[in-house]
Residue frames relative to the residue before (quaternion, step in Angstrom):
aa qw qx qy qz dx dy dz
M 1.0000 0.0000 0.0000 0.0000 0.00 0.00 0.00
T 0.6393 0.5336 -0.3281 0.4459 3.59 0.98 -0.84
T 0.6520 0.5100 -0.3103 0.4674 3.57 0.97 -0.87
F 0.6449 0.5259 -0.3155 0.4560 3.56 0.96 -0.87
L 0.6891 0.4749 -0.2835 0.4681 3.59 0.88 -0.94
T 0.6067 0.5503 -0.3538 0.4515 3.58 1.08 -0.66
I 0.6655 0.4802 -0.2875 0.4938 3.55 0.94 -0.93
Y 0.6311 0.5505 -0.3260 0.4386 3.56 1.00 -0.88
F 0.6971 0.4677 -0.2848 0.4629 3.60 0.82 -0.94
F 0.6185 0.5287 -0.3562 0.4593 3.60 1.06 -0.60
I 0.6731 0.4790 -0.2973 0.4786 3.59 0.88 -0.92
L 0.6379 0.5216 -0.3244 0.4644 3.58 0.96 -0.84
G 0.6561 0.5232 -0.3088 0.4478 3.56 0.96 -0.86
T 0.6728 0.4860 -0.3099 0.4638 3.60 0.93 -0.82
I 0.6429 0.5168 -0.3257 0.4621 3.60 1.02 -0.78
L 0.6874 0.4477 -0.2824 0.4973 3.57 0.86 -0.93
G 0.6007 0.5752 -0.3549 0.4270 3.58 1.09 -0.68
S 0.6136 0.5389 -0.3421 0.4648 3.56 1.08 -0.70
F 0.6597 0.4851 -0.2963 0.4916 3.58 1.03 -0.81
Y 0.6378 0.5310 -0.3323 0.4482 3.59 0.98 -0.79
N 0.5816 0.5664 -0.3697 0.4519 3.59 1.11 -0.63
V 0.6597 0.5110 -0.2987 0.4630 3.55 0.94 -0.95
V 0.6561 0.5087 -0.3137 0.4608 3.58 0.92 -0.90
G 0.6834 0.5065 -0.2897 0.4387 3.56 0.85 -0.96
L 0.7135 0.4429 -0.2510 0.4815 3.57 1.09 -0.70
R 0.7477 0.4163 -0.2252 0.4658 3.60 1.01 -0.73
L 0.6056 0.6100 -0.3695 0.3531 3.61 0.95 -0.79
P 0.6712 0.4960 -0.3367 0.4359 3.66 0.80 -0.81
N 0.7135 0.4316 -0.2511 0.4915 3.60 1.15 -0.55
G 0.4712 -0.6891 0.4303 0.3436 3.57 1.27 -0.03
E 0.5235 0.6642 -0.3860 0.3684 3.58 1.20 0.48
L 0.3427 0.7999 -0.4634 0.1671 3.57 1.28 -0.03
F 0.8172 0.2210 -0.1044 0.5219 3.60 0.84 -0.91
K 0.4550 0.6887 -0.4519 0.3382 3.59 1.24 0.28
E 0.7624 0.2342 -0.1397 0.5868 3.57 1.14 -0.62
E 0.3541 -0.7582 0.5074 0.2054 3.59 -0.66 1.08
R 0.7715 0.3008 -0.1520 0.5396 3.56 1.03 -0.78
S 0.5240 -0.6164 0.4832 0.3348 3.55 -1.20 0.55
Y 0.0741 -0.8009 0.5940 0.0143 3.56 -1.10 0.66
C 0.5868 -0.5570 0.4491 0.3791 3.55 -1.28 0.39
P 0.4146 -0.7298 0.4770 0.2607 3.64 -0.71 0.96
K 0.6452 0.5223 -0.3254 0.4529 3.61 1.22 -0.31
C 0.8211 0.1837 -0.0796 0.5346 3.62 0.70 -1.07
H 0.3854 -0.7680 0.4330 0.2722 3.59 1.36 -0.10
K 0.3512 0.7160 -0.5207 0.3048 3.60 1.12 0.56
T 0.4681 -0.6632 0.5062 0.2913 3.57 -0.96 0.89
L 0.3607 -0.7655 0.4992 0.1864 3.55 -0.80 1.03
T 0.4193 -0.6878 0.5364 0.2516 3.56 -1.11 0.74
W 0.6996 -0.4815 0.3163 0.4227 3.56 -1.26 0.30
Y 0.7015 0.4677 -0.2890 0.4535 3.59 0.97 -0.78
E 0.6144 0.5009 -0.3606 0.4915 3.59 1.28 0.04
L 0.6917 0.4720 -0.2505 0.4858 3.56 1.34 -0.09
I 0.3939 0.7004 -0.5029 0.3184 3.59 1.21 0.30
P 0.4841 -0.6983 0.4305 0.3045 3.62 -0.57 1.10
I 0.8533 0.1079 -0.1424 0.4899 3.55 -1.04 0.96
L 0.7208 0.4750 -0.2718 0.4254 3.60 0.68 -1.12
S 0.6401 0.5280 -0.3429 0.4404 3.60 0.93 -0.82
F 0.6276 0.5336 -0.3296 0.4612 3.58 1.01 -0.79
L 0.6799 0.4867 -0.2889 0.4663 3.58 0.94 -0.90
F 0.6781 0.4993 -0.2985 0.4492 3.60 0.86 -0.95
Q 0.7269 0.4080 -0.2295 0.5024 3.58 1.06 -0.75
K 0.4072 -0.7491 0.4353 0.2892 3.56 1.36 0.16
G 0.6816 -0.5377 0.2731 0.4145 3.52 1.03 0.89
R 0.6462 0.4979 -0.3269 0.4771 3.58 1.19 0.47
C 0.5378 -0.5908 0.4928 0.3449 3.55 -1.22 0.54
R 0.4843 -0.6830 0.4629 0.2910 3.61 -0.89 0.89
N 0.6987 0.4813 -0.2720 0.4540 3.59 1.11 -0.59
C 0.8272 0.2186 -0.0957 0.5086 3.60 0.61 -1.12
K 0.3934 -0.7634 0.4326 0.2744 3.58 1.35 -0.11
Q 0.4322 0.6821 -0.4757 0.3488 3.59 1.23 0.35
N 0.5948 -0.5905 0.4105 0.3591 3.56 -1.17 0.62
I 0.3242 -0.7032 0.6010 0.1979 3.54 -1.12 0.79
S 0.5342 -0.6419 0.4401 0.3301 3.57 -0.90 0.90
P 0.4469 -0.6936 0.4930 0.2760 3.62 -0.87 0.90
L 0.4529 0.6832 -0.4539 0.3494 3.59 1.27 -0.13
Y 0.6216 0.5781 -0.3454 0.4000 3.59 1.02 -0.80
P 0.7526 0.3645 -0.2490 0.4885 3.66 0.54 -1.03
T 0.5933 0.5748 -0.3724 0.4230 3.60 1.09 -0.64
M 0.7069 0.4470 -0.2658 0.4794 3.57 0.86 -0.94
E 0.6057 0.5349 -0.3608 0.4656 3.61 1.08 -0.60
L 0.6585 0.4940 -0.2999 0.4821 3.56 0.97 -0.86
L 0.6522 0.5121 -0.3123 0.4636 3.58 0.96 -0.85
S 0.6433 0.5189 -0.3219 0.4617 3.56 1.00 -0.80
G 0.6460 0.5104 -0.3165 0.4711 3.58 0.98 -0.81
F 0.6570 0.5132 -0.3051 0.4603 3.56 1.00 -0.86
T 0.7023 0.4695 -0.2843 0.4533 3.60 0.85 -0.93
F 0.5972 0.5332 -0.3634 0.4764 3.59 1.10 -0.59
T 0.6713 0.4964 -0.2893 0.4682 3.57 0.93 -0.96
L 0.6526 0.5136 -0.3117 0.4618 3.58 0.95 -0.88
S 0.6229 0.5443 -0.3408 0.4468 3.58 0.99 -0.79
Y 0.6765 0.4733 -0.2953 0.4807 3.58 0.90 -0.88
Y 0.6542 0.5340 -0.3147 0.4334 3.58 0.94 -0.90
L 0.7374 0.4320 -0.2355 0.4628 3.59 0.90 -0.91
L 0.7883 0.3513 -0.1596 0.4793 3.57 0.98 -0.82
G 0.3392 -0.7492 0.5086 0.2547 3.56 1.11 -0.54
W 0.6771 -0.4887 0.3680 0.4090 3.53 -1.34 -0.16
Q 0.3902 0.6874 -0.5146 0.3322 3.57 0.21 1.32
L 0.7271 -0.4593 0.2880 0.4212 3.55 -1.30 0.30
E 0.6360 0.5542 -0.3404 0.4153 3.60 0.98 -0.76
L 0.5267 0.6174 -0.4120 0.4143 3.58 1.23 -0.35
L 0.6132 0.5442 -0.3441 0.4576 3.59 1.08 -0.72
L 0.6376 0.5176 -0.3216 0.4714 3.58 1.00 -0.83
A 0.6487 0.5186 -0.3163 0.4586 3.58 0.95 -0.86
I 0.6513 0.5113 -0.3158 0.4632 3.59 0.95 -0.86
L 0.6424 0.5139 -0.3207 0.4695 3.58 0.98 -0.81
L 0.6671 0.5096 -0.3038 0.4505 3.56 0.94 -0.88
V 0.7048 0.4467 -0.2916 0.4677 3.60 0.74 -0.96
S 0.5981 0.5614 -0.3644 0.4408 3.60 1.14 -0.52
V 0.7009 0.4375 -0.2756 0.4914 3.59 0.80 -0.97
F 0.6001 0.5632 -0.3557 0.4429 3.59 1.09 -0.68
H 0.6251 0.5462 -0.3349 0.4458 3.58 0.97 -0.87
M 0.7028 0.4715 -0.2723 0.4578 3.58 0.77 -1.02
I 0.6282 0.5366 -0.3307 0.4561 3.58 1.06 -0.73
I 0.6426 0.5241 -0.3248 0.4548 3.59 0.92 -0.89
V 0.6785 0.4930 -0.2961 0.4571 3.58 0.82 -1.00
S 0.6912 0.4878 -0.2803 0.4536 3.58 0.84 -0.98
D 0.6979 0.4778 -0.2831 0.4523 3.57 0.89 -0.91
I 0.6417 0.5040 -0.3262 0.4773 3.59 1.06 -0.71
A 0.7122 0.4696 -0.2615 0.4516 3.59 0.91 -0.93
Y 0.8452 0.1479 -0.0271 0.5129 3.60 0.86 -0.93
M 0.3351 -0.7298 0.5019 0.3211 3.58 1.30 -0.29
I 0.5424 0.5599 -0.4086 0.4748 3.53 1.02 0.97
I 0.1367 -0.7235 0.6678 0.1088 3.55 -1.15 0.76
P 0.3435 -0.8026 0.4420 0.2061 3.60 -0.11 1.27
N 0.5098 -0.6553 0.4741 0.2933 3.57 -0.96 0.92
R 0.6495 0.5355 -0.3243 0.4315 3.58 0.96 -0.86
L 0.6222 0.5357 -0.3370 0.4607 3.56 1.08 -0.69
L 0.6791 0.4855 -0.2869 0.4698 3.58 0.88 -0.95
L 0.6548 0.5144 -0.3125 0.4571 3.59 0.98 -0.84
F 0.6382 0.5318 -0.3266 0.4508 3.58 0.95 -0.87
F 0.7248 0.4217 -0.2546 0.4818 3.58 0.83 -0.93
F 0.5572 0.5847 -0.4056 0.4279 3.60 1.13 -0.44
V 0.6307 0.5281 -0.3309 0.4624 3.58 1.00 -0.80
L 0.6619 0.4979 -0.3033 0.4711 3.59 0.95 -0.86
F 0.6756 0.4824 -0.2959 0.4725 3.58 0.95 -0.86
L 0.6029 0.5526 -0.3514 0.4556 3.59 1.09 -0.66
I 0.6503 0.5014 -0.3109 0.4786 3.57 0.95 -0.88
Y 0.6518 0.5182 -0.3201 0.4519 3.56 0.96 -0.88
R 0.7039 0.4698 -0.2743 0.4567 3.59 0.87 -0.93
I 0.5711 0.5417 -0.3883 0.4792 3.60 1.20 -0.29
I 0.6821 0.4669 -0.2713 0.4931 3.56 1.03 -0.84
D 0.8040 0.0930 -0.0028 0.5873 3.58 0.94 -0.93
P 0.0656 -0.8465 0.5276 0.0259 3.62 0.33 1.21
L 0.5633 -0.5723 0.4744 0.3607 3.53 -1.29 0.42
T 0.2981 -0.7166 0.5933 0.2136 3.54 -1.31 0.27
P 0.4714 -0.3444 -0.7734 0.2469 1.58 -0.95 2.35
W 0.6582 -0.5549 0.3419 0.3768 3.56 -1.18 0.58
W 0.6608 0.5358 -0.3137 0.4218 3.58 1.07 -0.72
S 0.4495 0.6816 -0.4604 0.3484 3.59 1.23 -0.04
S 0.6120 0.5488 -0.3477 0.4509 3.59 1.12 -0.65
I 0.6648 0.5036 -0.3056 0.4595 3.58 0.96 -0.88
I 0.6667 0.4845 -0.2997 0.4805 3.57 0.90 -0.92
G 0.6536 0.5213 -0.3130 0.4507 3.57 0.96 -0.83
G 0.6749 0.5013 -0.2984 0.4518 3.58 0.92 -0.91
V 0.6835 0.4627 -0.2777 0.4915 3.57 0.90 -0.96
G 0.6568 0.5253 -0.3088 0.4442 3.57 0.96 -0.89
G 0.6355 0.5407 -0.3312 0.4406 3.58 1.00 -0.79
I 0.6808 0.4745 -0.2838 0.4805 3.57 0.98 -0.83
V 0.6930 0.4900 -0.2854 0.4452 3.59 0.82 -1.03
L 0.6760 0.4958 -0.3015 0.4542 3.58 0.87 -0.94
T 0.6755 0.4773 -0.3026 0.4736 3.59 0.92 -0.82
A 0.6142 0.5399 -0.3476 0.4587 3.59 1.05 -0.73
A 0.6399 0.5211 -0.3217 0.4642 3.58 1.03 -0.79
I 0.6432 0.5126 -0.3171 0.4722 3.58 1.02 -0.80
I 0.6342 0.5328 -0.3289 0.4536 3.58 0.99 -0.84
L 0.6772 0.4859 -0.2882 0.4715 3.57 0.92 -0.91
A 0.6849 0.4947 -0.2896 0.4499 3.57 0.90 -0.94
S 0.7463 0.3858 -0.2109 0.4997 3.59 1.03 -0.80
K 0.3682 -0.7565 0.4608 0.2826 3.57 1.35 -0.02
G 0.8151 -0.2663 0.1050 0.5036 3.52 0.79 1.10
G 0.3217 0.7720 -0.4965 0.2323 3.58 1.18 0.41
M 0.7501 0.1743 -0.1321 0.6241 3.56 1.26 -0.41
G 0.4385 -0.7196 0.4824 0.2391 3.56 -1.23 0.42
G 0.6866 -0.4792 0.3554 0.4156 3.52 -1.33 0.18
G 0.6102 0.5539 -0.3496 0.4457 3.57 1.10 -0.64
D 0.6241 0.5285 -0.3296 0.4717 3.57 1.06 -0.76
M 0.6380 0.5370 -0.3206 0.4493 3.57 0.99 -0.86
K 0.6875 0.4690 -0.2850 0.4756 3.58 0.86 -0.93
L 0.6264 0.5323 -0.3380 0.4583 3.58 1.06 -0.71
F 0.6525 0.4930 -0.3186 0.4793 3.60 0.94 -0.80
G 0.6191 0.5354 -0.3433 0.4607 3.57 1.07 -0.68
L 0.6492 0.5091 -0.3047 0.4760 3.57 0.99 -0.87
L 0.6772 0.4925 -0.2925 0.4620 3.58 0.91 -0.92
G 0.6241 0.5386 -0.3386 0.4537 3.56 1.04 -0.74
F 0.6462 0.5130 -0.3155 0.4687 3.57 1.03 -0.79
V 0.7032 0.4746 -0.2680 0.4564 3.57 0.91 -0.92
L 0.7929 0.3595 -0.1599 0.4654 3.57 0.80 -1.06
G 0.4633 -0.6481 0.4787 0.3691 3.60 1.10 -0.59
W 0.6754 -0.5545 0.3099 0.3745 3.55 -1.20 0.52
Q 0.6359 0.5450 -0.3490 0.4204 3.61 0.99 -0.69
L 0.7118 0.4226 -0.2577 0.4984 3.58 0.84 -0.95
L 0.5448 0.5856 -0.4045 0.4434 3.58 1.21 -0.36
L 0.6522 0.5056 -0.3136 0.4698 3.58 0.97 -0.84
V 0.6233 0.5197 -0.3326 0.4804 3.58 1.05 -0.75
T 0.6378 0.5305 -0.3174 0.4594 3.58 1.00 -0.84
Y 0.6344 0.5307 -0.3233 0.4598 3.57 0.98 -0.86
F 0.6847 0.4953 -0.2892 0.4497 3.55 0.82 -1.01
L 0.7133 0.4656 -0.2685 0.4498 3.58 0.78 -1.02
S 0.6626 0.5017 -0.3195 0.4551 3.61 0.92 -0.83
T 0.6431 0.5106 -0.3181 0.4738 3.58 1.05 -0.75
L 0.6547 0.5138 -0.3029 0.4644 3.56 0.99 -0.90
I 0.6717 0.4881 -0.2957 0.4725 3.59 0.86 -0.96
G 0.6554 0.5239 -0.3089 0.4478 3.56 0.95 -0.89
A 0.6641 0.5068 -0.3045 0.4576 3.56 0.97 -0.87
V 0.6670 0.5034 -0.3028 0.4583 3.59 0.93 -0.89
V 0.6886 0.4782 -0.2864 0.4638 3.58 0.81 -1.00
S 0.6595 0.5030 -0.3119 0.4635 3.59 0.91 -0.89
G 0.6386 0.5337 -0.3218 0.4515 3.57 1.02 -0.80
V 0.6543 0.5039 -0.3066 0.4734 3.57 0.99 -0.85
L 0.6664 0.5023 -0.3037 0.4597 3.59 0.91 -0.90
L 0.6524 0.4958 -0.3142 0.4794 3.59 1.03 -0.73
A 0.6760 0.5093 -0.2966 0.4424 3.58 0.91 -0.91
T 0.7208 0.4213 -0.2426 0.4940 3.58 1.09 -0.70
G 0.5125 -0.6864 0.3944 0.3327 3.58 1.27 -0.01
V 0.3777 0.7312 -0.4898 0.2876 3.57 1.24 0.24
I 0.7776 0.0932 -0.0539 0.6194 3.57 1.10 -0.73
Q 0.4002 -0.6776 0.5581 0.2632 3.54 -1.31 0.34
R 0.6906 -0.5145 0.3135 0.4000 3.55 -1.21 0.50
K 0.7223 0.4443 -0.2496 0.4676 3.60 1.02 -0.73
N 0.5163 0.6438 -0.4229 0.3742 3.60 1.26 -0.10
P 0.3949 -0.7120 0.5186 0.2610 3.62 -0.81 0.90
I 0.1779 -0.7714 0.6049 0.0863 3.55 -1.11 0.75
P 0.4368 -0.6874 0.5017 0.2916 3.63 -0.79 0.91
F 0.2904 -0.7897 0.5213 0.1424 3.56 -0.76 1.07
G 0.4674 0.7180 -0.4198 0.2995 3.58 1.26 -0.36
P 0.6700 0.4982 -0.3262 0.4433 3.64 0.82 -0.87
F 0.6377 0.5186 -0.3306 0.4639 3.60 1.07 -0.67
I 0.6199 0.5244 -0.3330 0.4795 3.57 1.07 -0.75
V 0.6452 0.5307 -0.3093 0.4543 3.55 0.98 -0.89
L 0.6613 0.4946 -0.3098 0.4713 3.59 0.92 -0.87
G 0.6590 0.5101 -0.3071 0.4595 3.56 0.92 -0.90
A 0.6711 0.4937 -0.2946 0.4682 3.58 0.95 -0.88
S 0.6223 0.5421 -0.3401 0.4509 3.60 1.05 -0.73
F 0.6648 0.4740 -0.3015 0.4925 3.59 0.92 -0.87
A 0.6454 0.5232 -0.3257 0.4513 3.59 0.99 -0.80
F 0.6643 0.5149 -0.3136 0.4418 3.58 0.92 -0.86
F 0.7688 0.3818 -0.2007 0.4722 3.57 0.80 -1.01
S 0.8283 0.1884 -0.0652 0.5236 3.62 1.03 -0.72
G 0.3671 0.7865 -0.4515 0.2071 3.58 1.27 0.02
R 0.6520 0.5204 -0.3269 0.4440 3.58 0.92 -0.83
M 0.6432 0.5092 -0.3215 0.4730 3.58 1.01 -0.78
I 0.6358 0.5248 -0.3263 0.4624 3.58 1.04 -0.77
I 0.6546 0.5067 -0.3073 0.4693 3.58 0.96 -0.87
D 0.6585 0.5061 -0.3068 0.4649 3.60 0.92 -0.92
W 0.6475 0.5116 -0.3183 0.4666 3.59 0.95 -0.86
Y 0.6567 0.5194 -0.3097 0.4507 3.58 0.92 -0.89
L 0.6861 0.4835 -0.2883 0.4608 3.59 0.87 -0.94
Q 0.6767 0.4857 -0.2947 0.4683 3.59 0.98 -0.81
T 0.6901 0.4927 -0.2820 0.4489 3.59 1.07 -0.69
F 0.8215 0.2764 -0.1145 0.4855 3.57 0.87 -0.92
F 0.7599 0.3026 -0.1981 0.5401 3.61 1.21 -0.09
């Protein structure tokens, strides 16, 4: 049964990941429900079902559109594979319990945020608002202990990020601020601090490597959303262990 469910969650993750790609790319442009079928962004040909099989279609077509022969962005299969992996990891680490639903919601919104922020450097307000409603319902059913940790985390995420934006004169964006507010509400204030630390650390390391290798220039803007997502993912799955290690080591 465990093997079956592992395979099931991977396949489910890749299928939903394909849809999340569409949401992340279309929502910022207001095109999410204007086109019922997926199409090639280069030649605008409507895609058939066998051109939409997650990961496999990209491999079979050698990364090219069957109609115009233009390259398909590797972002599509990469995010589908990542979605399948994170769905599987969520089940593996949490098992069949209520918190698995929270993990699925988190990795789902994280997927769409990564795609949207990489493509447009935008974290759509409608996306955050939609998932806030879902997270609110979840936290009513399964509140944090203490319950007010969600309130402090949500307010703290917004206030702290707003202070950073003002101090850095735009070093972060409004979407980042709202995302930290959402994460603070979901994770609580303690894991929010872990998320801040890890996302900043990951962002600094990755940006440093990209600058040192010449991939980007110092004045090029870098989307911070993916770093926040990575930091929040580590905080959600391993944050308590990180906090315990820190307290035992330094106090």
